[in-house]
KEFI-966721 format. One line per 5 residues: their letters; for each residue x, y, z of C-alpha. Coordinates in Angstrom, 2 decimals. Example, Ala and Ser with C-alpha at 12.3 -4.5 7.8 and 13.67 -1.06 7.14 Angstrom:
REM residues 2
AS) 12.30,-4.50,7.80 ~ 13.67,-1.06,7.14
***
This chain:
REM residues 267
XXXXX) -26.45,-50.35,-15.39 ~ -23.04,-48.74,-14.82 ~ -20.48,-50.75,-12.80 ~ -20.55,-50.02,-9.06 ~ -16.84,-49.23,-9.01
XXXXX) -17.33,-46.52,-11.63 ~ -20.21,-44.98,-9.66 ~ -18.06,-44.87,-6.53 ~ -15.22,-43.21,-8.45 ~ -17.57,-40.52,-9.76
XXXXX) -18.94,-39.92,-6.25 ~ -15.43,-39.57,-4.81 ~ -14.52,-37.09,-7.57 ~ -17.61,-34.98,-6.80 ~ -16.86,-34.94,-3.08
XXXXX) -13.25,-33.92,-3.69 ~ -14.28,-31.09,-5.97 ~ -16.88,-29.91,-3.47 ~ -14.29,-29.77,-0.72 ~ -11.58,-28.23,-2.90
XXXXX) -13.39,-25.52,-4.83 ~ -10.17,-23.66,-5.40 ~ -8.86,-26.55,-7.49 ~ -11.96,-27.75,-9.31 ~ -14.20,-24.74,-9.76
XXXXX) -12.15,-21.62,-9.18 ~ -8.63,-21.90,-10.57 ~ -6.33,-19.39,-8.92 ~ -8.63,-18.88,-5.94 ~ -6.69,-18.82,-2.67
XXXXX) -9.02,-19.12,0.29 ~ -6.23,-18.56,2.83 ~ -5.19,-15.32,1.09 ~ -8.79,-14.07,1.08 ~ -9.23,-15.02,4.73
XXXXX) -6.00,-13.18,5.56 ~ -7.16,-9.97,3.84 ~ -10.45,-10.12,5.71 ~ -8.60,-10.68,9.00 ~ -6.35,-7.68,8.32
XXXXX) -9.35,-5.44,7.59 ~ -10.93,-6.56,10.84 ~ -7.68,-5.85,12.69 ~ -7.61,-2.29,11.34 ~ -11.19,-1.68,12.49
XXXXX) -10.39,-2.93,16.00 ~ -7.22,-0.85,16.26 ~ -9.03,2.23,14.92 ~ -11.62,1.90,17.68 ~ -8.89,1.42,20.28
XXXXX) -6.98,4.49,19.07 ~ -10.10,6.66,19.19 ~ -10.93,5.50,22.73 ~ -7.32,6.01,23.87 ~ -7.30,9.57,22.48
XXXXX) -10.67,10.28,24.10 ~ -9.38,9.16,27.50 ~ -5.81,10.53,27.40 ~ -6.03,13.42,24.93 ~ -3.00,12.15,22.98
XXXXX) -2.28,9.57,20.31 ~ -0.66,6.19,21.11 ~ 2.38,6.63,18.85 ~ 6.14,6.26,19.01 ~ 8.24,9.41,18.79
XXXXX) 9.51,10.05,15.26 ~ 12.15,12.21,13.65 ~ 11.02,15.20,11.57 ~ 13.02,13.81,8.65 ~ 10.96,10.60,8.61
XXXXX) 8.77,10.51,5.45 ~ 5.10,11.32,5.91 ~ 3.82,7.80,5.29 ~ 6.43,6.04,7.40 ~ 6.18,7.88,10.73
XXXXX) 3.63,8.00,13.56 ~ 3.85,4.26,14.18 ~ 1.36,3.00,16.74 ~ 2.80,2.13,20.16 ~ 0.80,-0.99,20.92
XXXXX) 2.11,-1.13,24.49 ~ -0.03,1.91,25.28 ~ -3.14,0.19,23.95 ~ -2.61,-3.27,25.42 ~ -1.59,-2.04,28.88
XXXXX) -5.01,-0.47,29.34 ~ -8.64,-1.30,28.57 ~ -8.27,-0.45,24.89 ~ -6.96,-3.55,23.07 ~ -6.77,-7.13,24.36
XXXXX) -3.73,-8.04,22.26 ~ -1.54,-6.87,19.42 ~ -3.04,-7.96,16.06 ~ -1.43,-10.95,14.37 ~ -1.02,-8.86,11.22
XXXXX) 1.22,-6.36,13.04 ~ 5.01,-6.53,12.82 ~ 5.18,-6.73,16.61 ~ 3.33,-10.07,16.43 ~ 5.31,-11.41,13.49
XXXXX) 2.98,-9.95,10.87 ~ 3.78,-8.12,7.64 ~ 2.51,-4.64,8.52 ~ 3.48,-1.60,10.49 ~ 0.42,0.13,11.92
XXXXX) 0.46,3.91,11.47 ~ -1.78,6.85,12.30 ~ -2.39,9.30,9.46 ~ -4.00,12.71,9.96 ~ -6.55,13.48,7.28
XXXXX) -8.83,16.51,7.49 ~ -8.84,16.50,11.28 ~ -9.37,12.75,11.47 ~ -6.75,10.30,12.71 ~ -6.88,7.20,10.54
XXXXX) -5.24,3.85,11.23 ~ -3.39,2.70,8.14 ~ -0.95,-0.07,7.23 ~ 2.57,0.09,5.84 ~ 3.54,-2.99,3.87
XXXXX) 6.90,-4.10,5.26 ~ 7.75,-6.29,2.27 ~ 7.57,-3.39,-0.19 ~ 9.55,-1.22,2.23 ~ 12.29,-3.85,2.49
XXXXX) 12.43,-4.51,-1.26 ~ 13.05,-0.84,-2.02 ~ 15.46,-0.49,0.91 ~ 17.54,-3.38,-0.46 ~ 17.63,-1.72,-3.88
XXXXX) 18.69,1.56,-2.26 ~ 21.72,-0.27,-0.87 ~ 22.65,-1.53,-4.34 ~ 22.28,1.95,-5.83 ~ 24.38,3.50,-3.07
XXXXX) 27.16,0.95,-3.62 ~ 27.06,1.57,-7.38 ~ 27.33,5.33,-6.94 ~ 30.23,4.97,-4.52 ~ 32.08,2.85,-7.07
XXXXX) 31.24,5.12,-10.03 ~ 32.03,8.66,-8.88 ~ 28.44,9.42,-7.87 ~ 26.92,8.40,-11.21 ~ 23.13,7.94,-10.98
XXXXX) 21.96,4.80,-12.84 ~ 19.01,6.54,-14.47 ~ 17.71,5.72,-17.93 ~ 14.53,7.28,-19.37 ~ 12.88,10.35,-17.83
XXXXX) 9.41,9.35,-16.64 ~ 8.46,12.46,-14.68 ~ 10.38,15.75,-14.40 ~ 13.59,14.91,-12.56 ~ 12.68,11.22,-12.15
XXXXX) 13.94,8.36,-14.30 ~ 13.55,4.66,-14.87 ~ 16.45,2.63,-13.48 ~ 19.20,1.16,-15.66 ~ 19.34,-2.28,-14.09
XXXXX) 22.07,-3.40,-16.47 ~ 24.42,-0.93,-14.80 ~ 23.45,-2.29,-11.41 ~ 23.73,-5.91,-12.62 ~ 20.55,-6.93,-10.75
XXXXX) 17.11,-8.05,-11.85 ~ 14.49,-5.39,-12.49 ~ 12.40,-4.66,-9.40 ~ 8.66,-4.16,-9.51 ~ 6.63,-4.16,-6.31
XXXXX) 3.08,-5.37,-5.92 ~ 0.66,-2.53,-5.24 ~ -1.42,-2.92,-2.09 ~ -4.02,-0.65,-3.73 ~ -4.61,-2.33,-7.10
XXXXX) -2.55,-5.53,-7.09 ~ -0.65,-4.36,-10.17 ~ 3.13,-4.27,-10.48 ~ 4.66,-0.83,-9.96 ~ 8.13,0.28,-11.14
XXXXX) 10.79,2.00,-9.06 ~ 12.03,5.42,-10.19 ~ 15.27,7.21,-9.37 ~ 15.83,10.96,-9.00 ~ 18.72,13.07,-10.23
XXXXX) 20.09,12.86,-6.67 ~ 19.89,9.07,-6.58 ~ 16.77,8.85,-4.40 ~ 14.35,5.98,-5.09 ~ 10.55,6.02,-5.11
XXXXX) 7.79,3.60,-6.05 ~ 5.77,5.08,-8.92 ~ 2.17,5.20,-7.67 ~ 0.92,7.28,-10.60 ~ -0.99,4.31,-12.16
XXXXX) -2.75,3.64,-8.84 ~ -3.71,7.29,-8.40 ~ -5.02,7.48,-11.97 ~ -7.05,4.30,-11.50 ~ -8.77,5.67,-8.39
XXXXX) -9.57,8.97,-10.13 ~ -11.08,7.13,-13.11 ~ -13.12,4.81,-10.89 ~ -14.50,7.73,-8.94 ~ -15.42,9.55,-12.14
XXXXX) -17.21,6.53,-13.61 ~ -19.04,5.81,-10.35 ~ -20.08,9.45,-10.03 ~ -21.48,9.45,-13.55 ~ -23.41,6.25,-12.81
XXXXX) -24.62,7.60,-9.48 ~ -23.02,4.80,-7.45 ~ -20.17,4.79,-4.90 ~ -16.73,4.14,-6.35 ~ -15.42,0.62,-5.88
XXXXX) -13.16,0.31,-2.83 ~ -13.39,4.05,-2.29 ~ -14.86,6.28,0.38 ~ -14.21,9.51,-1.45 ~ -16.37,11.32,-4.00
XXXXX) -15.20,12.06,-7.52 ~ -12.87,15.05,-7.71 ~ -12.92,17.43,-10.68 ~ -9.82,18.33,-12.68 ~ -9.73,21.81,-11.21
XXXXX) -9.96,20.40,-7.69 ~ -7.20,17.91,-8.43 ~ -4.97,20.73,-9.65 ~ -5.38,22.49,-6.29 ~ -4.39,19.45,-4.24
XXXXX) -0.98,19.59,-2.59 ~ -0.45,15.84,-2.78 ~ -2.55,13.31,-4.69 ~ -1.35,10.46,-2.49 ~ -4.10,11.45,-0.07
XXXXX) -6.57,9.88,-2.53 ~ -4.90,6.51,-1.97 ~ -4.96,6.84,1.81 ~ -8.60,7.96,1.88 ~ -9.68,5.05,-0.29
XXXXX) -7.70,2.17,1.19 ~ -6.27,0.86,4.44 ~ -2.70,1.13,3.22 ~ -0.20,3.95,2.75 ~ 1.99,4.45,-0.34
XXXXX) 5.27,3.33,1.21 ~ 8.57,4.58,-0.25 ~ 6.75,7.27,-2.20 ~ 7.02,10.94,-3.16 ~ 4.31,13.64,-3.44
XXXXX) 2.23,13.82,-6.64 ~ 0.54,16.81,-8.23 ~ -2.00,17.08,-11.09 ~ -0.55,18.46,-14.34 ~ -2.01,18.13,-17.86
XXXXX) -4.69,15.69,-16.69 ~ -2.29,13.27,-15.08 ~ -0.45,12.75,-11.78 ~ 3.24,13.56,-11.86 ~ 5.91,13.54,-9.19
XXXXX) 6.35,16.96,-7.56 ~ 9.73,18.47,-8.36 ~ 10.09,20.49,-5.16 ~ 10.69,18.87,-1.78 ~ 7.34,18.80,-0.01
XX) 6.47,17.05,3.25 ~ 7.11,13.53,2.01
***
């Protein structure tokens, strides 16, 4: 017979592992992070319903006024005071910036529909901070643009050695991968969402061939010819996820891949 003390130790170990699955059975699992993502998705659904009801009653959208120069995926922020002052929303979601959260809630028009989407404030701030560094560098170096290798026509990787700062990569809200920041000939910065766009297109193609819906996507597979006709491939990201591609530029389909548009479209 095994000593009683040893049996008790084994029992305690089993109980601890049962209560702390993230540590014993699922390394890397973060229950609070998963719960937070679920809560955010639920918040978006609630706000979407409130926006639709508000528009039905008033005939307008509950948004703040925005400047025409504001980029496409940064304007039309939801004015929560319009929703919470009426019978539309009981309170501002915890995930919203107005409640101390990490997201700006936006309304995006897509094919006649008005979709509630999220702008990740952390990514926005990271790129904004880098924009300040680039601007200071250019002012001190006769307007020189710290570009390095051309990635897309007119867009380059950043020479961080010239800036004397660590390389910046932002975490994609669409795929979780790290995305680089590009710089234009004029010194403008943009997150490179080409890998995310390509991933969605591939997933949709595979799912279409298998006859099943694409993972995390509400859109059907799009053919190469249809992609070539699209004005801006970023709409694929917005249609498939609850986020917008913050600090981004329009993409078009050329030679079977998404590239940054060279002309100034509605950003």
